[in-house]
N, CA, C, O and the ligand as a Tripos MOL2 file, in Angstrom:
@<TRIPOS>MOLECULE
protein
  265   263    67     0     0
PROTEIN
NO_CHARGES

@<TRIPOS>ATOM
      1 N         -44.2770   58.7170   21.8930 N.3       1 MET1
      2 CA        -43.8550   60.1080   22.1460 C.3       1 MET1
      3 C         -43.5120   60.2110   23.5720 C.2       1 MET1
      4 O         -42.3860   60.5400   23.9460 O.2       1 MET1
      5 N         -44.5660   59.9070   24.4390 N.am      2 LEU2
      6 CA        -44.3090   60.1920   25.8310 C.3       2 LEU2
      7 C         -43.1540   59.1130   26.3240 C.2       2 LEU2
      8 O         -42.2130   59.4590   27.0390 O.2       2 LEU2
      9 N         -43.3100   58.0180   25.9400 N.am      3 SER3
     10 CA        -42.3320   57.0490   26.3560 C.3       3 SER3
     11 C         -40.8930   57.4710   26.0080 C.2       3 SER3
     12 O         -39.9190   57.1960   26.7090 O.2       3 SER3
     13 N         -40.8540   58.1900   24.8150 N.am      4 LYS4
     14 CA        -39.4130   58.5900   24.5120 C.3       4 LYS4
     15 C         -39.0030   59.6290   25.4360 C.2       4 LYS4
     16 O         -37.8220   59.6650   25.7820 O.2       4 LYS4
     17 N         -39.8120   60.4570   25.8660 N.am      5 VAL5
     18 CA        -39.3910   61.5550   26.8160 C.3       5 VAL5
     19 C         -39.1240   60.9860   28.1330 C.2       5 VAL5
     20 O         -38.2550   61.4710   28.8590 O.2       5 VAL5
     21 N         -39.8670   59.9270   28.4940 N.am      6 VAL6
     22 CA        -39.5800   59.1950   29.7800 C.3       6 VAL6
     23 C         -38.2620   58.5300   29.6760 C.2       6 VAL6
     24 O         -37.4260   58.6810   30.5670 O.2       6 VAL6
     25 N         -38.0310   57.7930   28.6190 N.am      7 ASP7
     26 CA        -36.7850   57.1950   28.3060 C.3       7 ASP7
     27 C         -35.5260   58.0290   28.5960 C.2       7 ASP7
     28 O         -34.5340   57.6960   29.2440 O.2       7 ASP7
     29 N         -35.8210   59.3220   27.8950 N.am      8 ALA8
     30 CA        -34.6660   60.3670   27.8740 C.3       8 ALA8
     31 C         -34.3170   60.7670   29.3690 C.2       8 ALA8
     32 O         -33.1660   60.9560   29.7620 O.2       8 ALA8
     33 N         -35.4240   60.8690   30.1300 N.am      9 LEU9
     34 CA        -35.2100   61.5070   31.4390 C.3       9 LEU9
     35 C         -34.7540   60.4520   32.3340 C.2       9 LEU9
     36 O         -33.8350   60.7240   33.1060 O.2       9 LEU9
     37 N         -35.3410   59.1170   32.3410 N.am     10 PHE10
     38 CA        -35.1690   58.0860   33.3060 C.3      10 PHE10
     39 C         -34.4060   56.7760   32.8440 C.2      10 PHE10
     40 O         -34.1620   55.8060   33.5620 O.2      10 PHE10
     41 N         -34.0890   56.9260   31.5580 N.am     11 GLY11
     42 CA        -33.7370   55.5650   30.9200 C.3      11 GLY11
     43 C         -34.8640   54.5300   30.6710 C.2      11 GLY11
     44 O         -36.0200   54.9110   30.4820 O.2      11 GLY11
     45 N         -34.5620   53.3660   30.6730 N.am     12 CYS12
     46 CA        -35.6000   52.4390   30.1430 C.3      12 CYS12
     47 C         -36.5210   52.0330   31.4380 C.2      12 CYS12
     48 O         -35.9670   51.8040   32.5130 O.2      12 CYS12
     49 N         -37.8950   51.9540   31.3050 N.am     13 LEU13
     50 CA        -38.6500   51.6350   32.3240 C.3      13 LEU13
     51 C         -39.5430   50.2920   32.0240 C.2      13 LEU13
     52 O         -40.6030   49.9870   32.5690 O.2      13 LEU13
     53 N         -38.8680   49.6100   31.0640 N.am     14 HIS14
     54 CA        -39.4630   48.2450   30.7830 C.3      14 HIS14
     55 C         -39.0080   47.3790   31.9460 C.2      14 HIS14
     56 O         -38.1840   47.7310   32.7900 O.2      14 HIS14
     57 N         -39.6710   46.1370   31.8970 N.am     15 THR15
     58 CA        -39.5310   45.1680   33.0230 C.3      15 THR15
     59 C         -39.0200   43.9330   32.4960 C.2      15 THR15
     60 O         -38.7460   43.0400   33.2980 O.2      15 THR15
     61 N         -38.8510   43.7510   31.2570 N.am     16 ASN16
     62 CA        -38.4510   42.5030   30.6970 C.3      16 ASN16
     63 C         -36.8400   42.5120   30.3070 C.2      16 ASN16
     64 O         -36.4430   43.0100   29.2530 O.2      16 ASN16
     65 N         -36.0950   41.9980   31.1320 N.am     17 TYR17
     66 CA        -34.4900   41.9750   30.9620 C.3      17 TYR17
     67 C         -34.0340   40.5570   30.6910 C.2      17 TYR17
     68 O         -34.6490   39.5570   31.0600 O.2      17 TYR17
     69 N         -32.9570   40.5640   30.0470 N.am     18 SER18
     70 CA        -32.1580   39.3880   29.7610 C.3      18 SER18
     71 C         -31.5600   38.8790   31.0800 C.2      18 SER18
     72 O         -31.8420   39.5380   32.0810 O.2      18 SER18
     73 N         -30.7540   37.7730   31.2290 N.am     19 PHE19
     74 CA        -30.0810   37.2670   32.3680 C.3      19 PHE19
     75 C         -28.9570   38.2640   32.3290 C.2      19 PHE19
     76 O         -28.6200   38.7090   31.2310 O.2      19 PHE19
     77 N         -28.3390   38.6610   33.4350 N.am     20 PRO20
     78 CA        -27.2300   39.5720   33.6150 C.3      20 PRO20
     79 C         -26.0350   38.8330   32.9010 C.2      20 PRO20
     80 O         -25.8400   37.6200   32.9820 O.2      20 PRO20
     81 N         -25.2210   39.7710   32.1540 N.am     21 ILE21
     82 CA        -23.9790   39.4780   31.4770 C.3      21 ILE21
     83 C         -22.7540   40.0060   31.9040 C.2      21 ILE21
     84 O         -22.7190   41.2250   32.0750 O.2      21 ILE21
     85 N         -21.8020   39.3880   32.1010 N.am     22 THR22
     86 CA        -20.5510   40.0790   32.6700 C.3      22 THR22
     87 C         -19.5780   39.8620   31.4450 C.2      22 THR22
     88 O         -19.4090   38.7700   30.9020 O.2      22 THR22
     89 N         -18.9950   40.9760   31.1010 N.am     23 THR23
     90 CA        -17.9730   40.9500   30.1880 C.3      23 THR23
     91 C         -16.5990   40.4670   30.7140 C.2      23 THR23
     92 O         -16.3140   40.6780   31.8930 O.2      23 THR23
     93 N         -15.7670   39.8500   29.9210 N.am     24 LYS24
     94 CA        -14.5440   39.3680   30.3420 C.3      24 LYS24
     95 C         -13.5660   40.6370   30.4180 C.2      24 LYS24
     96 O         -13.8000   41.6340   29.7340 O.2      24 LYS24
     97 N         -12.5300   40.5660   31.2210 N.am     25 PRO25
     98 CA        -11.6240   41.7880   31.2330 C.3      25 PRO25
     99 C         -10.7220   41.8510   29.9540 C.2      25 PRO25
    100 O          -9.7340   41.1260   29.8350 O.2      25 PRO25
    101 N         -11.0580   42.6320   29.1340 N.am     26 VAL26
    102 CA        -10.3840   42.8280   27.7980 C.3      26 VAL26
    103 C          -9.2300   43.6650   27.9840 C.2      26 VAL26
    104 O          -9.3590   44.6110   28.7620 O.2      26 VAL26
    105 N          -8.0150   43.4730   27.3540 N.am     27 ARG27
    106 CA         -7.1090   44.4150   27.5380 C.3      27 ARG27
    107 C          -7.1100   45.4570   26.3060 C.2      27 ARG27
    108 O          -7.2690   45.1290   25.1300 O.2      27 ARG27
    109 N          -6.9000   46.8140   26.7980 N.am     28 ASN28
    110 CA         -6.8540   47.7500   25.6000 C.3      28 ASN28
    111 C          -5.6540   47.7750   24.9780 C.2      28 ASN28
    112 O          -4.8110   46.9390   25.3060 O.2      28 ASN28
    113 N          -5.3740   48.7230   23.9880 N.am     29 ASN29
    114 CA         -4.0800   48.7450   23.2770 C.3      29 ASN29
    115 C          -2.7920   48.9740   24.0140 C.2      29 ASN29
    116 O          -1.6990   48.8250   23.4670 O.2      29 ASN29
    117 N          -2.9470   49.3590   25.3360 N.am     30 LYS30
    118 CA         -1.7140   49.6470   26.1170 C.3      30 LYS30
    119 C          -1.6130   48.4180   27.0150 C.2      30 LYS30
    120 O          -0.7770   48.4270   27.9190 O.2      30 LYS30
    121 N          -2.3880   47.3840   26.8340 N.am     31 GLY31
    122 CA         -2.1380   46.1900   27.6170 C.3      31 GLY31
    123 C          -2.8290   46.2420   29.0680 C.2      31 GLY31
    124 O          -2.6860   45.3650   29.9200 O.2      31 GLY31
    125 N          -3.5340   47.3070   29.2050 N.am     32 VAL32
    126 CA         -4.1190   47.6840   30.4980 C.3      32 VAL32
    127 C          -5.5970   46.9270   30.4900 C.2      32 VAL32
    128 O          -6.3890   47.2830   29.6170 O.2      32 VAL32
    129 N          -5.9750   45.9500   31.3800 N.am     33 PRO33
    130 CA         -7.1050   45.3980   31.4230 C.3      33 PRO33
    131 C          -8.2050   46.2260   31.8070 C.2      33 PRO33
    132 O          -8.1630   46.9000   32.8370 O.2      33 PRO33
    133 N          -9.2850   46.2120   30.9570 N.am     34 ALA34
    134 CA        -10.4750   47.0360   31.2250 C.3      34 ALA34
    135 C         -11.2620   46.4010   32.3460 C.2      34 ALA34
    136 O         -11.2240   45.1850   32.5340 O.2      34 ALA34
    137 N         -11.9360   47.1780   33.0470 N.am     35 LYS35
    138 CA        -12.7750   46.6460   34.0250 C.3      35 LYS35
    139 C         -13.9420   45.7290   33.5770 C.2      35 LYS35
    140 O         -14.6610   46.1170   32.6560 O.2      35 LYS35
    141 N         -14.1510   44.6460   34.1170 N.am     36 PRO36
    142 CA        -15.1990   43.7850   33.6480 C.3      36 PRO36
    143 C         -16.6700   44.4610   34.0970 C.2      36 PRO36
    144 O         -16.8840   45.0240   35.1710 O.2      36 PRO36
    145 N         -17.5360   44.2830   33.1080 N.am     37 ARG37
    146 CA        -18.9760   45.1760   33.2640 C.3      37 ARG37
    147 C         -20.0760   44.1690   33.3310 C.2      37 ARG37
    148 O         -20.1460   43.3600   32.4060 O.2      37 ARG37
    149 N         -20.8860   44.1170   34.2390 N.am     38 THR38
    150 CA        -22.1270   43.4280   34.2710 C.3      38 THR38
    151 C         -23.2980   44.3180   33.9490 C.2      38 THR38
    152 O         -23.4960   45.4300   34.4400 O.2      38 THR38
    153 N         -24.0690   43.6820   33.0440 N.am     39 TYR39
    154 CA        -25.2630   44.3510   32.7120 C.3      39 TYR39
    155 C         -26.3020   43.5440   32.1000 C.2      39 TYR39
    156 O         -26.0200   42.4760   31.5580 O.2      39 TYR39
    157 N         -27.6090   44.0370   32.1610 N.am     40 VAL40
    158 CA        -28.7220   43.3060   31.5520 C.3      40 VAL40
    159 C         -29.1850   44.1260   30.3470 C.2      40 VAL40
    160 O         -28.9390   45.3240   30.2100 O.2      40 VAL40
    161 N         -29.9130   43.3330   29.4390 N.am     41 VAL41
    162 CA        -30.1530   44.0700   28.3220 C.3      41 VAL41
    163 C         -31.9640   44.0240   28.3260 C.2      41 VAL41
    164 O         -32.6270   43.0320   28.6280 O.2      41 VAL41
    165 N         -32.4480   45.2040   27.9600 N.am     42 CYS42
    166 CA        -33.9850   45.2390   27.8260 C.3      42 CYS42
    167 C         -34.3600   44.1950   26.6030 C.2      42 CYS42
    168 O         -33.7670   44.2160   25.5250 O.2      42 CYS42
    169 N         -35.2310   43.4500   26.8620 N.am     43 LEU43
    170 CA        -35.8860   42.7690   25.6450 C.3      43 LEU43
    171 C         -36.8380   43.4490   24.8790 C.2      43 LEU43
    172 O         -37.2980   42.9710   23.8420 O.2      43 LEU43
    173 N         -37.2080   44.7000   25.4000 N.am     44 GLN44
    174 CA        -38.3260   45.4090   24.6430 C.3      44 GLN44
    175 C         -37.6310   46.4740   23.7940 C.2      44 GLN44
    176 O         -38.0950   46.7010   22.6760 O.2      44 GLN44
    177 N         -36.5340   47.1650   24.2330 N.am     45 CYS45
    178 CA        -36.0760   48.2910   23.4410 C.3      45 CYS45
    179 C         -34.6140   48.1710   23.2130 C.2      45 CYS45
    180 O         -33.9970   49.0480   22.6090 O.2      45 CYS45
    181 N         -33.9730   46.9600   23.7450 N.am     46 GLY46
    182 CA        -32.6130   46.7820   23.4250 C.3      46 GLY46
    183 C         -31.6000   47.5360   24.2820 C.2      46 GLY46
    184 O         -30.3960   47.3340   24.1250 O.2      46 GLY46
    185 N         -32.0610   48.3960   25.1800 N.am     47 LYS47
    186 CA        -30.9230   49.1060   25.9150 C.3      47 LYS47
    187 C         -30.3380   48.3290   26.9780 C.2      47 LYS47
    188 O         -30.9610   47.5120   27.6560 O.2      47 LYS47
    189 N         -29.0440   48.6310   27.1050 N.am     48 ASP48
    190 CA        -28.2840   47.8020   28.3350 C.3      48 ASP48
    191 C         -28.1540   48.6430   29.5790 C.2      48 ASP48
    192 O         -27.8110   49.8250   29.5860 O.2      48 ASP48
    193 N         -28.4050   48.0540   30.4270 N.am     49 LEU49
    194 CA        -28.3100   48.7270   31.9520 C.3      49 LEU49
    195 C         -27.3100   48.1230   32.9030 C.2      49 LEU49
    196 O         -27.2100   46.8980   32.9770 O.2      49 LEU49
    197 N         -26.6380   48.8480   33.5610 N.am     50 PRO50
    198 CA        -25.6100   48.1620   34.5700 C.3      50 PRO50
    199 C         -26.4090   47.5380   35.5620 C.2      50 PRO50
    200 O         -27.4400   48.0530   35.9950 O.2      50 PRO50
    201 N         -25.9110   46.3170   35.9750 N.am     51 TYR51
    202 CA        -26.5810   45.3740   37.1150 C.3      51 TYR51
    203 C         -25.5370   45.1860   37.8530 C.2      51 TYR51
    204 O         -24.3840   45.0560   37.4420 O.2      51 TYR51
    205 N         -26.0390   45.1560   39.3650 N.am     52 ASP52
    206 CA        -25.3400   44.7950   40.4220 C.3      52 ASP52
    207 C         -25.5490   43.5070   40.9560 C.2      52 ASP52
    208 O         -26.6170   43.3360   41.5440 O.2      52 ASP52
    209 N         -24.6410   42.4230   40.8660 N.am     53 TRP53
    210 CA        -24.8560   41.1270   41.4290 C.3      53 TRP53
    211 C         -25.1630   41.1680   42.9570 C.2      53 TRP53
    212 O         -26.1110   40.5430   43.4320 O.2      53 TRP53
    213 N         -24.3050   41.9470   43.7170 N.am     54 ALA54
    214 CA        -24.3860   42.0510   45.2010 C.3      54 ALA54
    215 C         -25.9200   42.5390   45.5930 C.2      54 ALA54
    216 O         -26.5810   41.9980   46.4790 O.2      54 ALA54
    217 N         -26.3470   43.5810   44.8360 N.am     55 GLN55
    218 CA        -27.6400   43.9900   45.2780 C.3      55 GLN55
    219 C         -28.6220   43.4590   44.4870 C.2      55 GLN55
    220 O         -29.7890   43.7850   44.7050 O.2      55 GLN55
    221 N         -28.3250   42.6240   43.5210 N.am     56 MET56
    222 CA        -29.2090   41.8510   42.6180 C.3      56 MET56
    223 C         -30.3270   42.6940   41.9280 C.2      56 MET56
    224 O         -31.4850   42.3030   41.7870 O.2      56 MET56
    225 N         -29.8200   43.9420   41.4990 N.am     57 LYS57
    226 CA        -30.7090   44.8160   40.8770 C.3      57 LYS57
    227 C         -29.9980   45.9130   39.8310 C.2      57 LYS57
    228 O         -28.7840   46.1140   39.8070 O.2      57 LYS57
    229 N         -30.7890   46.4590   39.1300 N.am     58 ILE58
    230 CA        -30.1830   47.2460   38.0800 C.3      58 ILE58
    231 C         -29.6560   48.5160   38.8700 C.2      58 ILE58
    232 O         -30.3960   48.8800   39.7830 O.2      58 ILE58
    233 N         -28.7260   49.1040   38.7070 N.am     59 VAL59
    234 CA        -27.9990   50.2520   39.3170 C.3      59 VAL59
    235 C         -27.9130   51.4690   38.4870 C.2      59 VAL59
    236 O         -28.0220   51.3200   37.2700 O.2      59 VAL59
    237 N         -27.7440   52.5730   38.9360 N.am     60 ALA60
    238 CA        -27.5990   53.8590   38.1680 C.3      60 ALA60
    239 C         -26.4150   53.7010   37.2670 C.2      60 ALA60
    240 O         -25.4690   52.9910   37.6070 O.2      60 ALA60
    241 N         -26.4420   54.3810   36.0580 N.am     61 GLU61
    242 CA        -25.3880   54.5340   35.2320 C.3      61 GLU61
    243 C         -24.1860   54.8710   35.9540 C.2      61 GLU61
    244 O         -24.2250   55.7560   36.8100 O.2      61 GLU61
    245 N         -22.9750   54.1640   35.6550 N.am     62 GLN62
    246 CA        -21.8320   54.6390   36.3680 C.3      62 GLN62
    247 C         -20.9260   55.4580   35.3940 C.2      62 GLN62
    248 O         -20.7880   55.1650   34.2060 O.2      62 GLN62
    249 N         -20.3890   56.3970   35.9440 N.am     63 LYS63
    250 CA        -19.5310   57.4320   35.1140 C.3      63 LYS63
    251 C         -18.1090   56.7570   35.1330 C.2      63 LYS63
    252 O         -17.5500   56.5080   36.2020 O.2      63 LYS63
    253 N         -17.5270   56.4630   33.8730 N.am     64 ASN64
    254 CA        -16.1680   56.0300   33.8770 C.3      64 ASN64
    255 C         -15.2280   57.1480   33.9230 C.2      64 ASN64
    256 O         -15.2000   57.9650   33.0020 O.2      64 ASN64
    257 N         -14.3650   57.2460   35.0570 N.am     65 ALA65
    258 CA        -13.3250   58.2110   35.0600 C.3      65 ALA65
    259 C         -12.3060   58.3450   33.9200 C.2      65 ALA65
    260 O         -11.8170   59.4370   33.6330 O.2      65 ALA65
    261 N         -12.0060   57.2430   33.2970 N.am     66 ALA66
    262 CA        -11.0040   57.3760   32.1820 C.3      66 ALA66
    263 C         -11.6860   58.1230   31.0660 C.2      66 ALA66
    264 O         -11.0770   58.3670   30.0240 O.2      66 ALA66
    265 ZN        -36.6820   48.9260   27.4530 Zn       67 ZN67
@<TRIPOS>BOND
     1     1     2 1
     2     2     3 1
     3     3     4 2
     4     3     5 am
     5     5     6 1
     6     6     7 1
     7     7     8 2
     8     7     9 am
     9     9    10 1
    10    10    11 1
    11    11    12 2
    12    11    13 am
    13    13    14 1
    14    14    15 1
    15    15    16 2
    16    15    17 am
    17    17    18 1
    18    18    19 1
    19    19    20 2
    20    19    21 am
    21    21    22 1
    22    22    23 1
    23    23    24 2
    24    23    25 am
    25    25    26 1
    26    26    27 1
    27    27    28 2
    28    27    29 am
    29    29    30 1
    30    30    31 1
    31    31    32 2
    32    31    33 am
    33    33    34 1
    34    34    35 1
    35    35    36 2
    36    35    37 am
    37    37    38 1
    38    38    39 1
    39    39    40 2
    40    39    41 am
    41    41    42 1
    42    42    43 1
    43    43    44 2
    44    43    45 am
    45    45    46 1
    46    46    47 1
    47    47    48 2
    48    47    49 am
    49    49    50 1
    50    50    51 1
    51    51    52 2
    52    51    53 am
    53    53    54 1
    54    54    55 1
    55    55    56 2
    56    55    57 am
    57    57    58 1
    58    58    59 1
    59    59    60 2
    60    59    61 am
    61    61    62 1
    62    62    63 1
    63    63    64 2
    64    63    65 am
    65    65    66 1
    66    66    67 1
    67    67    68 2
    68    67    69 am
    69    69    70 1
    70    70    71 1
    71    71    72 2
    72    71    73 am
    73    73    74 1
    74    74    75 1
    75    75    76 2
    76    75    77 am
    77    77    78 1
    78    78    79 1
    79    79    80 2
    80    79    81 am
    81    81    82 1
    82    82    83 1
    83    83    84 2
    84    83    85 am
    85    85    86 1
    86    86    87 1
    87    87    88 2
    88    87    89 am
    89    89    90 1
    90    90    91 1
    91    91    92 2
    92    91    93 am
    93    93    94 1
    94    94    95 1
    95    95    96 2
    96    95    97 am
    97    97    98 1
    98    98    99 1
    99    99   100 2
   100    99   101 am
   101   101   102 1
   102   102   103 1
   103   103   104 2
   104   103   105 am
   105   105   106 1
   106   106   107 1
   107   107   108 2
   108   107   109 am
   109   109   110 1
   110   110   111 1
   111   111   112 2
   112   111   113 am
   113   113   114 1
   114   114   115 1
   115   115   116 2
   116   115   117 am
   117   117   118 1
   118   118   119 1
   119   119   120 2
   120   119   121 am
   121   121   122 1
   122   122   123 1
   123   123   124 2
   124   123   125 am
   125   125   126 1
   126   126   127 1
   127   127   128 2
   128   127   129 am
   129   129   130 1
   130   130   131 1
   131   131   132 2
   132   131   133 am
   133   133   134 1
   134   134   135 1
   135   135   136 2
   136   135   137 am
   137   137   138 1
   138   138   139 1
   139   139   140 2
   140   139   141 am
   141   141   142 1
   142   142   143 1
   143   143   144 2
   144   143   145 am
   145   145   146 1
   146   146   147 1
   147   147   148 2
   148   147   149 am
   149   149   150 1
   150   150   151 1
   151   151   152 2
   152   151   153 am
   153   153   154 1
   154   154   155 1
   155   155   156 2
   156   155   157 am
   157   157   158 1
   158   158   159 1
   159   159   160 2
   160   159   161 am
   161   161   162 1
   162   162   163 1
   163   163   164 2
   164   163   165 am
   165   165   166 1
   166   166   167 1
   167   167   168 2
   168   167   169 am
   169   169   170 1
   170   170   171 1
   171   171   172 2
   172   171   173 am
   173   173   174 1
   174   174   175 1
   175   175   176 2
   176   175   177 am
   177   177   178 1
   178   178   179 1
   179   179   180 2
   180   179   181 am
   181   181   182 1
   182   182   183 1
   183   183   184 2
   184   183   185 am
   185   185   186 1
   186   186   187 1
   187   187   188 2
   188   187   189 am
   189   189   190 1
   190   190   191 1
   191   191   192 2
   192   191   193 am
   193   193   194 1
   194   194   195 1
   195   195   196 2
   196   195   197 am
   197   197   198 1
   198   198   199 1
   199   199   200 2
   200   199   201 am
   201   201   202 1
   202   202   203 1
   203   203   204 2
   204   203   205 am
   205   205   206 1
   206   206   207 1
   207   207   208 2
   208   207   209 am
   209   209   210 1
   210   210   211 1
   211   211   212 2
   212   211   213 am
   213   213   214 1
   214   214   215 1
   215   215   216 2
   216   215   217 am
   217   217   218 1
   218   218   219 1
   219   219   220 2
   220   219   221 am
   221   221   222 1
   222   222   223 1
   223   223   224 2
   224   223   225 am
   225   225   226 1
   226   226   227 1
   227   227   228 2
   228   227   229 am
   229   229   230 1
   230   230   231 1
   231   231   232 2
   232   231   233 am
   233   233   234 1
   234   234   235 1
   235   235   236 2
   236   235   237 am
   237   237   238 1
   238   238   239 1
   239   239   240 2
   240   239   241 am
   241   241   242 1
   242   242   243 1
   243   243   244 2
   244   243   245 am
   245   245   246 1
   246   246   247 1
   247   247   248 2
   248   247   249 am
   249   249   250 1
   250   250   251 1
   251   251   252 2
   252   251   253 am
   253   253   254 1
   254   254   255 1
   255   255   256 2
   256   255   257 am
   257   257   258 1
   258   258   259 1
   259   259   260 2
   260   259   261 am
   261   261   262 1
   262   262   263 1
   263   263   264 2
@<TRIPOS>SUBSTRUCTURE
     1 MET1         2 RESIDUE 1 A MET
     2 LEU2         6 RESIDUE 1 A LEU
     3 SER3        10 RESIDUE 1 A SER
     4 LYS4        14 RESIDUE 1 A LYS
     5 VAL5        18 RESIDUE 1 A VAL
     6 VAL6        22 RESIDUE 1 A VAL
     7 ASP7        26 RESIDUE 1 A ASP
     8 ALA8        30 RESIDUE 1 A ALA
     9 LEU9        34 RESIDUE 1 A LEU
    10 PHE10       38 RESIDUE 1 A PHE
    11 GLY11       42 RESIDUE 1 A GLY
    12 CYS12       46 RESIDUE 1 A CYS
    13 LEU13       50 RESIDUE 1 A LEU
    14 HIS14       54 RESIDUE 1 A HIS
    15 THR15       58 RESIDUE 1 A THR
    16 ASN16       62 RESIDUE 1 A ASN
    17 TYR17       66 RESIDUE 1 A TYR
    18 SER18       70 RESIDUE 1 A SER
    19 PHE19       74 RESIDUE 1 A PHE
    20 PRO20       78 RESIDUE 1 A PRO
    21 ILE21       82 RESIDUE 1 A ILE
    22 THR22       86 RESIDUE 1 A THR
    23 THR23       90 RESIDUE 1 A THR
    24 LYS24       94 RESIDUE 1 A LYS
    25 PRO25       98 RESIDUE 1 A PRO
    26 VAL26      102 RESIDUE 1 A VAL
    27 ARG27      106 RESIDUE 1 A ARG
    28 ASN28      110 RESIDUE 1 A ASN
    29 ASN29      114 RESIDUE 1 A ASN
    30 LYS30      118 RESIDUE 1 A LYS
    31 GLY31      122 RESIDUE 1 A GLY
    32 VAL32      126 RESIDUE 1 A VAL
    33 PRO33      130 RESIDUE 1 A PRO
    34 ALA34      134 RESIDUE 1 A ALA
    35 LYS35      138 RESIDUE 1 A LYS
    36 PRO36      142 RESIDUE 1 A PRO
    37 ARG37      146 RESIDUE 1 A ARG
    38 THR38      150 RESIDUE 1 A THR
    39 TYR39      154 RESIDUE 1 A TYR
    40 VAL40      158 RESIDUE 1 A VAL
    41 VAL41      162 RESIDUE 1 A VAL
    42 CYS42      166 RESIDUE 1 A CYS
    43 LEU43      170 RESIDUE 1 A LEU
    44 GLN44      174 RESIDUE 1 A GLN
    45 CYS45      178 RESIDUE 1 A CYS
    46 GLY46      182 RESIDUE 1 A GLY
    47 LYS47      186 RESIDUE 1 A LYS
    48 ASP48      190 RESIDUE 1 A ASP
    49 LEU49      194 RESIDUE 1 A LEU
    50 PRO50      198 RESIDUE 1 A PRO
    51 TYR51      202 RESIDUE 1 A TYR
    52 ASP52      206 RESIDUE 1 A ASP
    53 TRP53      210 RESIDUE 1 A TRP
    54 ALA54      214 RESIDUE 1 A ALA
    55 GLN55      218 RESIDUE 1 A GLN
    56 MET56      222 RESIDUE 1 A MET
    57 LYS57      226 RESIDUE 1 A LYS
    58 ILE58      230 RESIDUE 1 A ILE
    59 VAL59      234 RESIDUE 1 A VAL
    60 ALA60      238 RESIDUE 1 A ALA
    61 GLU61      242 RESIDUE 1 A GLU
    62 GLN62      246 RESIDUE 1 A GLN
    63 LYS63      250 RESIDUE 1 A LYS
    64 ASN64      254 RESIDUE 1 A ASN
    65 ALA65      258 RESIDUE 1 A ALA
    66 ALA66      262 RESIDUE 1 A ALA
    67 ZN67       265 GROUP 0 **** ****
């Protein structure tokens, strides 16, 4: 119960994550390549979180302008 409230407010607070995964730039139906995305997946709740290789840490959720 409390953990669900914490998750809703702050996202995942677990510490067990997969190795960072970077998606390939996939083209959408207009032929425009989507931005590749790097993320880690929580091994405890399955939530995926944006990861920054340069900072080598999980970063805040990015808002997509598109
Ligand atoms: Zn988690």
